[in-house]
N, C-alpha and C positions, 0 to 999 in steps of 0.2 A: 778464254784465252781471245781477246776481241780479235775479229778477223778484218785485214785491210778495207774489205767492200763494205762491211758493215754500215749503216747512215746513208750509204748510197744508192740502195735499190732504187726508189722510187723515178730518182734522176736518170739513172742508169736505164732503166725500162723505158722511160719517155725516150730518150737519149736512141737507143740501142734496137728496142724490142719490139717495134711493128714493123722494122725491115730485115729479120733475120734473115728473109730467102734469098735475099738479095746480097746480103751483107756477107753469105756466106755460099756461091754457086756452086752447084756440084754436088752436094753433099746427098742430097736423094740418091744421086747415082751411085755414090762412094758408099752407099751403107747397103743400096740393093733390097730385093724384096728378100723379106722373112718373117720370123715369127718368135712367139717367146719374148722373155724381159730383155732389157736393154737396158744395160747402167749408162748413168749420161754422168761423168765423174766431171765435179765441178759444173753442174747444170747452172748456175746462178739465177735468176728469174724465170727461166723455163722457155725462154725464146724458141726454142729448137725442138721441144716435144712436139707440137705438129708435124715437123719432118719426121722424126722418129716414128711417129704411130702412122703417118700415111704409108710406111714402108710395111705395115702387118704387126709390128712391135707394140708391146707394153712398155712403157717408161717407168724406171727406179730412179729418184733422182737424187743425188750427193752433192751438197756442196760445205765450205766449211763457214759461209756466213750464213748465219740464223737470219740475217735481214733477207737477204736474196732468196732464200726458201719462203718467205713470208710473201712476196711475189710470183715465187713459181706456183706455191699453191693455188692460186687465181686462174693456174693453168693444166690442174691434174686435180682429180680423185686417188690418183695412186700412189705409193709410198715414196715419201721424200726423207732425206735423214742428213743431220747434220754432221761430219765426218769428215776425217784430213784424208787425201787424196794419195799420200804416201804410206799412210795406214787401214787400208779397205777395210771394213767391220764386216765382211761377207767371207764365208767359207771357198775353200778351194771350188773352183768348176760351179761357180753356181748360177753362170748366164749364159746366155745363147750369143749377145752382141753388147761391147760395150765401146762408149764414144767421149772423146775428149776433146772439148771446142775451146782454142782459144786462150789453155789456160798452163800451155810452156812456160810463160813469162811472169807467172804468179806463182812458181812453186818453185820453191829452193834447190830442189833435187827431181827434176824434170824423169832422170834414169829410172828412177823408183817408182815413180808415176806409173812407167810404161810397164815396168814390172811385175807391179802390183796388178794391173789391168789385166796381164796374160796370166798370170794367177787364178784370177776369178773367172775367168770363159773357160768352156767346156772344150774338150778338143773338139775343134771344127768351126770352133767362135772367132767371130769376127772382130777387131779392132780397129777403128778409126780414128787419127786422130787428125785435128783441124786445126791449124791456128797459126801466129805469127813467123813470116817468113823471116829467118834468121839475116839474111846478106841485107833486104831491101826491107826492113822496117824494123825500126829499135834506136836505142839512145843516140846511137851513132852516124842516123841517119837525117837530112835533112830535105824536107818534101818543098821542090820548086813549083809555084803557079801555074808551069807550062806540062806538068805532069813527070817532069824528070824528076832525079833522086840524086845528090850528093852525100858521097859516104865519106865518114871524117876516119882518120884512123883508129878513133875508141873503140871500134868492130870489136877489138882480141880482149877489150876490158870485159870480160865475163864475169855473171853476178849479179849482185843487187845496186840498182843505179836510182837514187830516190829523186834524182831530176837531173833533166840534160836541157842544154840550151834552145835545142831543135824542137822541143815539143809544144803543143798549140798552148795557148793559155784556158781554153773551154774543155779541154780533152781527157780520158779517164787517165791519161800517165801522170799526168803534174798532180792526181788525186791520190794513186797508189803506188806510183814506182814502177819498176819492170824489172825481173830478173833477165838479163841477157844471156841467151846461149845460141854461143857460133855454131854454124850450119854442122860443123864436125862432132861436136856436143851433142846437136842434137839428131842426126844420123845414128852415132855410135848406141844413143838411148835404146835405139832398137836390135840389136847385139844381144838377144835373149834367146836364150835355150827354148824349144817349141814355138818360138812365133817365126815365122813364115812370110816375109814381107810380097805383095800381089802387086801392088804399084805406089808409086809418089805421084803427087800433081801439084800445078801451080795453077789452080784455078783460076776463071775466066776473071777477069775485072781490067786492072788499070795494064798499060801495055807492061809497065815495070809491076814483078809480080808483089801484091800484099800479104798473100798468105802461101803455106806450104802444106799437103795432106797428104794422109799415110793409109793407106787400107794394107791390114795385115789379117795373118788366121793363126790361130795354133794348132800347131799339127798333133798334139799326143797330151 
């Protein structure tokens, strides 16, 4: 089955790969110091591998796009696997840490991704989710040149959007679409038994937040 991001890896990496630290400020602090394997779910071209390694962890990358993994291989000698984030090919309690970066709007069922990430964590393991802010970034948003944003009533139209009149012509969404997850759905995805929320953050950046991040921990 062809992934939506297949055929885009070179363009994607040239557009976004070099600015990974500035594109997701605060990721290092959210992860904190650690050790052991960290599963990067939806790792794409591996642009966050350096940040993960900087915390003392080792990287295990998983993505549905073989094309993205081709570029990720240039950033790690560690294990990479093509797989479905809603059906992780790992045993229960396999990892000390799991991260998902910017994939809540690329999957059909974000809540299942969170449940699967929790399943493969060991007790005490950390989950970091970092991605699109449901309120201020989506098919319902128009980005004004002065930094303000205009919210359209289509905010409540959850699910897949193949197009939006507000997307830029040269952006990623024109190429792959977007699965809109309203804020309540996003937050409810973390109501998982044995998963304890430690904090939510709207990372530094524009005055109107572009991203929403979560740090949680498996309790048992």
